[in-house]
C-alpha positions as CSV (number, residue, x, y, z in Angstrom):
1,M,-0.7,-16.8,25.6
2,I,-3.7,-15.2,23.9
3,L,-3.0,-11.7,25.1
4,A,0.7,-12.0,24.3
5,S,0.1,-12.8,20.7
6,E,0.5,-10.4,17.8
7,L,-2.9,-11.4,16.3
8,S,-5.6,-8.9,15.4
9,L,-8.4,-8.2,17.9
10,D,-10.8,-10.3,15.8
11,A,-8.4,-13.2,15.7
12,V,-7.9,-13.0,19.5
13,L,-11.7,-12.9,20.2
14,L,-12.3,-15.8,17.8
15,R,-9.7,-17.8,19.6
16,I,-11.4,-17.0,22.9
17,V,-14.8,-18.2,21.7
18,E,-13.2,-21.4,20.2
19,L,-11.6,-22.1,23.6
20,A,-14.9,-21.5,25.4
21,V,-16.7,-24.0,23.1
22,D,-13.9,-26.6,23.4
23,L,-13.5,-26.4,27.2
24,T,-17.2,-26.5,28.0
25,G,-18.4,-28.8,25.3
26,A,-20.9,-26.3,23.9
27,R,-22.5,-26.8,20.5
28,Y,-22.5,-23.1,19.7
29,G,-20.7,-20.0,20.9
30,A,-20.8,-16.3,20.1
31,L,-19.2,-13.1,21.3
32,G,-20.5,-9.6,20.8
33,V,-18.5,-6.4,21.2
34,L,-20.3,-3.1,21.9
35,T,-19.5,0.1,20.1
36,P,-17.4,2.5,22.2
37,E,-20.6,4.3,23.1
38,G,-22.1,1.1,24.3
39,K,-25.3,1.5,22.4
40,A,-25.1,-1.4,19.8
41,I,-23.2,-4.5,18.9
42,D,-20.4,-3.6,16.7
43,E,-18.6,-6.9,16.2
44,F,-20.2,-10.4,16.4
45,I,-18.1,-13.5,16.3
46,T,-19.6,-17.0,16.1
47,V,-18.3,-20.6,16.4
48,G,-20.3,-23.8,15.7
49,I,-22.2,-22.8,12.6
50,T,-21.1,-22.7,8.9
51,P,-20.2,-19.5,7.1
52,E,-23.5,-19.8,5.1
53,E,-25.5,-20.1,8.4
54,R,-23.6,-17.1,9.8
55,A,-24.4,-15.0,6.7
56,A,-28.1,-16.0,6.9
57,L,-28.2,-14.4,10.4
58,G,-27.8,-11.0,8.9
59,D,-27.1,-8.1,11.3
60,P,-25.7,-8.7,14.8
61,P,-28.2,-9.1,17.6
62,T,-29.5,-5.9,19.0
63,G,-28.8,-6.8,22.6
64,H,-32.4,-7.4,23.8
65,G,-33.8,-10.2,25.9
66,L,-31.3,-12.5,27.6
67,L,-28.3,-11.1,25.7
68,G,-29.3,-7.6,26.8
69,A,-29.5,-8.8,30.4
70,L,-25.9,-10.0,30.2
71,I,-25.0,-6.4,29.4
72,T,-27.4,-4.5,31.7
73,E,-27.1,-6.8,34.7
74,A,-23.4,-7.4,34.1
75,R,-23.4,-10.9,35.7
76,P,-23.2,-14.5,34.4
77,L,-26.3,-16.3,33.4
78,R,-26.7,-20.1,33.5
79,I,-30.2,-21.2,32.2
80,P,-31.3,-24.9,31.5
81,D,-34.1,-23.9,29.1
82,I,-34.2,-20.3,27.7
83,S,-37.7,-20.8,26.3
84,T,-39.0,-20.8,29.9
85,D,-37.2,-17.7,31.0
86,S,-39.4,-14.5,31.1
87,R,-36.5,-12.4,29.7
88,S,-36.3,-14.4,26.5
89,V,-37.6,-12.7,23.4
90,G,-37.0,-15.5,20.9
91,F,-34.7,-15.6,17.9
92,P,-34.5,-13.9,14.6
93,P,-35.1,-15.8,11.4
94,N,-32.4,-18.4,10.4
95,H,-31.0,-18.4,14.0
96,P,-29.8,-21.9,15.1
97,P,-32.1,-23.5,17.7
98,M,-31.0,-23.2,21.3
99,T,-32.1,-24.7,24.6
100,S,-29.6,-24.2,27.5
101,L,-27.5,-21.1,27.7
102,L,-24.4,-20.0,29.6
103,G,-23.4,-16.3,29.2
104,A,-21.1,-13.8,30.8
105,P,-20.6,-10.1,30.4
106,I,-17.2,-8.9,29.0
107,T,-16.3,-6.4,31.7
108,G,-13.2,-4.5,32.7
109,R,-12.5,-1.5,35.0
110,G,-16.2,-1.2,35.7
111,R,-17.1,-1.0,32.1
112,V,-19.1,-3.5,30.0
113,F,-17.5,-4.1,26.5
114,G,-19.9,-6.8,25.3
115,N,-21.0,-10.4,26.1
116,I,-20.0,-14.0,25.4
117,Y,-22.4,-16.8,25.5
118,L,-22.6,-20.6,24.8
119,T,-25.6,-22.9,24.1
120,D,-26.4,-26.6,24.3
121,K,-23.7,-28.4,26.3
122,Q,-23.2,-31.7,24.5
123,G,-23.8,-34.7,26.6
124,A,-25.6,-32.8,29.4
125,E,-28.9,-30.9,29.9
126,M,-27.1,-27.7,31.1
127,F,-23.8,-26.1,31.8
128,D,-22.3,-26.6,35.3
129,E,-20.5,-24.2,37.7
130,E,-17.0,-25.2,36.4
131,D,-18.2,-24.2,32.9
132,E,-19.3,-20.9,34.3
133,R,-16.0,-20.2,36.0
134,T,-14.2,-21.0,32.7
135,L,-16.3,-18.7,30.7
136,V,-15.9,-15.8,33.2
137,I,-12.1,-16.2,33.0
138,L,-12.3,-16.1,29.2
139,A,-14.6,-13.1,29.2
140,T,-12.1,-11.3,31.4
141,Q,-9.4,-12.0,28.8
142,A,-11.7,-10.7,26.1
143,A,-12.3,-7.5,28.0
144,I,-8.5,-6.9,28.3
145,A,-8.0,-7.6,24.6
146,V,-10.8,-5.1,23.6
147,E,-9.5,-2.5,26.0
148,N,-5.9,-2.8,24.9
149,A,-6.9,-2.6,21.2
150,R,-9.0,0.6,21.8
151,L,-6.2,2.1,23.9
152,K,-3.8,1.3,21.1
153,D,-6.1,2.9,18.5
154,E,-6.5,6.0,20.7
155,T,-2.8,6.3,21.3
156,E,-2.1,6.1,17.6
157,R,-4.7,8.7,16.8
158,K,-3.3,11.1,19.4
159,S,0.2,10.5,18.0
160,R,-0.9,11.3,14.5
161,E,-2.6,14.4,15.7
162,L,0.5,15.5,17.7
163,Q,2.7,15.0,14.7
164,R,0.3,17.0,12.5
165,L,0.3,19.9,15.1
166,Q,4.1,19.8,15.3
167,V,4.3,20.1,11.5
168,V,1.9,23.0,11.5
169,E,3.8,24.8,14.3
170,E,7.1,24.3,12.5
171,R,5.7,25.6,9.3
172,E,4.2,28.7,11.0
173,R,7.6,29.3,12.7
174,I,9.5,29.1,9.4
175,G,6.9,31.3,7.7
176,K,7.1,33.9,10.5
177,E,10.9,34.0,10.4
178,L,11.0,34.4,6.7
179,H,8.4,37.2,6.7
180,D,9.8,39.1,9.7
181,G,13.4,38.5,8.9
182,V,14.4,37.8,5.3
183,I,11.6,39.7,3.6
184,Q,12.1,42.8,5.8
185,S,15.8,42.7,5.0
186,L,15.2,42.4,1.3
187,F,12.7,45.2,1.4
188,A,15.3,47.5,3.1
189,V,17.9,46.6,0.5
190,G,15.4,47.4,-2.3
191,M,14.6,50.7,-0.8
192,S,18.3,51.6,-0.5
193,L,18.9,50.6,-4.2
194,Q,15.8,52.6,-5.3
195,G,17.2,55.6,-3.4
196,L,20.6,55.3,-5.1
197,A,18.9,55.0,-8.5
198,S,16.9,58.2,-7.9
199,S,20.0,60.1,-6.9
200,S,22.3,58.8,-9.6
201,S,23.4,61.2,-12.3
202,D,24.5,58.4,-14.6
203,A,21.5,57.1,-16.6
204,E,23.0,53.6,-17.2
205,T,23.8,53.2,-13.5
206,A,20.3,54.3,-12.6
207,R,18.8,51.8,-15.1
208,R,20.9,48.9,-13.6
209,L,19.9,49.9,-10.1
210,E,16.2,49.9,-11.2
211,V,16.6,46.4,-12.6
212,A,18.2,45.3,-9.4
213,V,15.2,46.8,-7.5
214,E,12.9,44.8,-9.7
215,D,14.8,41.6,-9.1
216,V,14.6,42.2,-5.3
217,D,10.9,42.9,-5.7
218,H,10.4,39.6,-7.6
219,A,12.4,37.7,-4.9
220,I,10.1,39.2,-2.2
221,R,7.0,38.2,-4.2
222,D,8.4,34.6,-4.6
223,L,9.1,34.4,-0.9
224,R,5.7,35.6,0.0
225,N,4.2,33.0,-2.4
226,Y,6.3,30.4,-0.7
227,I,5.2,31.5,2.8
228,F,1.6,31.6,1.7
229,G,1.8,28.0,0.5
230,L,3.7,27.0,3.7
231,R,1.1,28.3,6.0
232,P,-1.6,25.7,6.7
233,G,-2.3,28.0,9.7
234,I,-4.5,30.1,7.4
235,L,-7.1,27.6,8.4
236,A,-5.9,26.9,11.9
237,D,-8.1,29.4,13.7
238,R,-10.4,30.7,10.9
239,Q,-13.5,29.5,9.1
240,L,-13.3,28.7,5.3
241,D,-14.9,32.0,4.3
242,Q,-12.4,33.9,6.3
243,A,-9.5,32.0,4.9
244,L,-10.6,32.7,1.3
245,K,-11.0,36.4,2.1
246,E,-7.5,36.6,3.6
247,M,-6.0,34.7,0.6
248,A,-7.7,37.1,-1.8
249,S,-6.4,40.1,0.1
250,E,-2.8,38.8,0.0
251,F,-3.2,37.9,-3.6
252,G,-4.4,41.3,-4.5
253,S,-1.6,43.0,-2.6
254,R,1.1,41.1,-4.3
255,S,-0.3,40.9,-7.8
256,G,-2.1,44.2,-8.1
257,V,-5.3,42.5,-9.3
258,V,-8.4,43.8,-7.5
259,T,-9.9,40.6,-6.0
260,V,-13.3,40.3,-4.4
261,V,-14.8,37.3,-2.5
262,D,-18.4,36.2,-2.5
263,V,-18.9,33.3,0.0
264,D,-22.2,31.6,1.0
265,S,-21.8,30.6,4.7
266,H,-23.9,27.4,4.2
267,A,-21.6,26.3,1.3
268,A,-18.5,27.1,3.4
269,S,-19.9,25.1,6.3
270,A,-20.7,22.1,4.0
271,L,-17.1,22.0,2.7
272,A,-15.5,22.7,6.0
273,S,-14.1,19.1,6.2
274,N,-12.3,19.8,2.9
275,A,-11.4,23.4,3.7
276,A,-7.6,22.9,3.1
277,D,-8.3,21.4,-0.4
278,V,-10.7,24.2,-1.3
279,V,-8.2,26.9,-0.3
280,Q,-5.5,25.1,-2.3
281,L,-7.8,25.0,-5.3
282,A,-8.5,28.7,-5.1
283,R,-4.7,29.4,-4.6
284,E,-3.8,27.4,-7.8
285,A,-6.5,29.1,-9.8
286,L,-5.3,32.6,-8.6
287,S,-1.8,31.6,-9.5
288,N,-2.9,31.0,-13.1
289,V,-4.6,34.4,-13.1
290,S,-1.4,36.0,-12.0
291,R,0.8,34.3,-14.4
292,H,-1.3,34.1,-17.5
293,G,-4.4,36.2,-17.3
294,A,-3.1,39.8,-17.4
295,A,-6.2,40.6,-15.4
296,T,-7.1,43.8,-13.5
297,T,-10.0,42.3,-11.5
298,C,-10.8,38.8,-10.2
299,R,-13.7,37.2,-8.2
300,I,-13.7,34.2,-5.9
301,A,-17.1,32.7,-5.3
302,L,-18.1,29.8,-3.1
303,Q,-21.8,29.2,-3.5
304,R,-24.6,26.6,-3.6
305,G,-26.1,25.9,-7.0
306,E,-28.7,23.6,-8.5
307,S,-26.0,20.9,-9.3
308,G,-24.3,21.2,-5.9
309,L,-21.7,23.3,-4.2
310,F,-19.2,25.2,-6.5
311,L,-16.0,27.2,-6.2
312,E,-15.7,29.7,-9.0
313,I,-12.8,32.0,-9.9
314,D,-13.3,34.4,-12.8
315,D,-11.1,37.2,-14.1
316,D,-11.2,39.9,-16.8
317,G,-7.8,38.9,-18.3
318,R,-6.8,38.1,-21.8
319,G,-8.6,34.7,-21.9
320,F,-7.9,31.9,-24.4
321,D,-9.6,29.5,-26.8
322,V,-10.4,26.4,-24.7
323,D,-11.1,24.4,-27.9
324,V,-7.5,24.8,-29.2
325,T,-5.5,25.4,-26.1
326,S,-4.0,22.3,-24.4
327,W,-4.3,22.0,-20.7
328,G,-1.1,23.1,-19.1
329,M,0.3,21.9,-15.8
330,G,-1.7,24.5,-13.8
331,L,-5.1,23.5,-15.1
332,S,-4.2,19.8,-15.1
333,N,-3.3,20.1,-11.4
334,L,-6.6,21.8,-10.8
335,R,-8.6,19.1,-12.6
336,E,-6.8,16.3,-10.7
337,R,-7.4,17.9,-7.3
338,V,-11.1,18.6,-8.0
339,E,-11.7,15.0,-9.2
340,S,-9.9,13.6,-6.1
341,L,-12.7,15.3,-4.1
342,G,-15.4,13.8,-6.3
343,G,-16.0,17.1,-8.2
344,V,-16.0,18.2,-11.7
345,L,-13.9,21.0,-13.2
346,Q,-15.2,23.4,-15.9
347,V,-13.2,26.0,-17.7
348,E,-14.8,28.7,-19.8
349,S,-12.8,31.3,-21.6
350,T,-12.9,33.6,-24.6
351,P,-9.9,35.4,-26.0
352,G,-10.0,39.0,-24.8
353,E,-12.9,38.4,-22.5
354,G,-11.5,36.7,-19.4
355,T,-11.7,33.2,-17.9
356,T,-14.0,31.4,-15.5
357,V,-12.8,28.3,-13.6
358,R,-15.6,26.4,-11.8
359,A,-15.2,23.4,-9.5
360,T,-18.6,21.7,-8.7
361,F,-18.9,19.3,-5.8
362,P,-21.9,17.2,-4.7
363,S,-23.8,18.8,-1.9
């Protein structure tokens, strides 16, 4: 019944301890679950003391002494007076007094998941063999519950990772098909129209053909921008510094703005876990340069400064007066993204002297 329930793992384990206390007549019961690595107690559940007494205990026991023996020896213990046992190391401050002890390891498939123990059988000096058999059965159920919960967590994690990889692969496939198919076809059409415009003897026809060529070129640029935003794979097999350099190269090719990259490897490593967000920040800043800056050169820098790590994009474009110009959608998106990462966005610009956008993150 316990294992078939839809309760959380904590609720199942609490019910197991409650049953152990009720069935054996113990005054106090506790159950400790080890971390997956088995090096420390991760969860500690108690029955028989008040919430205030439980809070006064502080951190879970470290698994030394008799409780450690349950884990290392992986066999039940039934002791009439723990103070006389050589393995006893005493109790931490505020721990309830205990005399007799009955404990069992929580084991399954040759692995120890933790321990469960009871103290001070009411109406008797010590626990008996029937109490021990009962506790071993409940410890087995606890092991199954812990193992099932961890298998469920691992299955869900793998499922999320598989879904993420499937999305990445599909995006890469769509991007490749657009680049190798649609863009190449549009490029061929543009070349044909340009050839017709050059050979036309009618000035108006040539002008219209040139306009059509420009429209095709704009469509190609829009598609490339779309593909660039569609491709999370820019980070799939590259480091952050390499991703920024590739992005700068593609931006320079499609915009005509000479773009250089200056990346400190230590800063890139420190921001590796947020690499996708850093690349997207740089992409949005470059988009503003392309649309509004009228720049000829641009620089992307990822460095470590006195106030932390910073991503900086500056250009030599037309600039603007930051005191009188309201934040448009582009800069607002930048600010929101930076703040979501715990950073601060600064924009410095002077009309006719370019713009510098800096996102600073704690190191």
